[in-house]
C-alpha angles and dihedrals in degrees: 000000000000087000090058091048092051091046091050091048093052091047091051092050092048092047092050091047090052091048089051092048092048092050091046091052092047090050091049092049091050095047097046099048126040114202116221126205093279090051092243121130109272118227118225111252092222090062090047090053092047090052091044094054095039097107088064101037092093089070094058112098104162142014094277091054091050091049092051092046093055091041090056091042091050091048090050094047095051092042089058091053090050092049089055087057092053098258098132097141092050090052093049090049091048092054097044098041101037114159088222093070092235114203118235091260090059091052090051090049091050091053093046090048091050087058090047091052091051094049105037108019102034094126095058108085100172119130117225109229099180143346137195131202122202127174121235134175089266093050135264119356115204125203118189132189112201144162120270121262 
């Protein structure tokens, strides 16, 4: 009889441990992959913007450089989406009359990034509403708020 009690106790403990493990695995799966409407893994927009601006990241030396890089990259990204909607004049005005007093190099970079977006990131149609750059020990950390897919 005691043997049966001990056996049942072990079975209950093993069952509870398996249930905890299954719940933990399910939580980990949900937190590591967001599923979009098409049920495909959704890429974080911050990572997309980092990849998008990568050709110019070698020029950034300090926090201000990183902020300017992602400001220019965001402007180029959103400008491309506006161009796709037939707003060519608005985009030209935005680049030429920027309130940020962009130097000519930044205007060139925006035009180059617009071409890059059209060639390599054409499938991503999400608008970037805001971004924030903070410096960490590992380097810049980028937060991006964007529209859904």
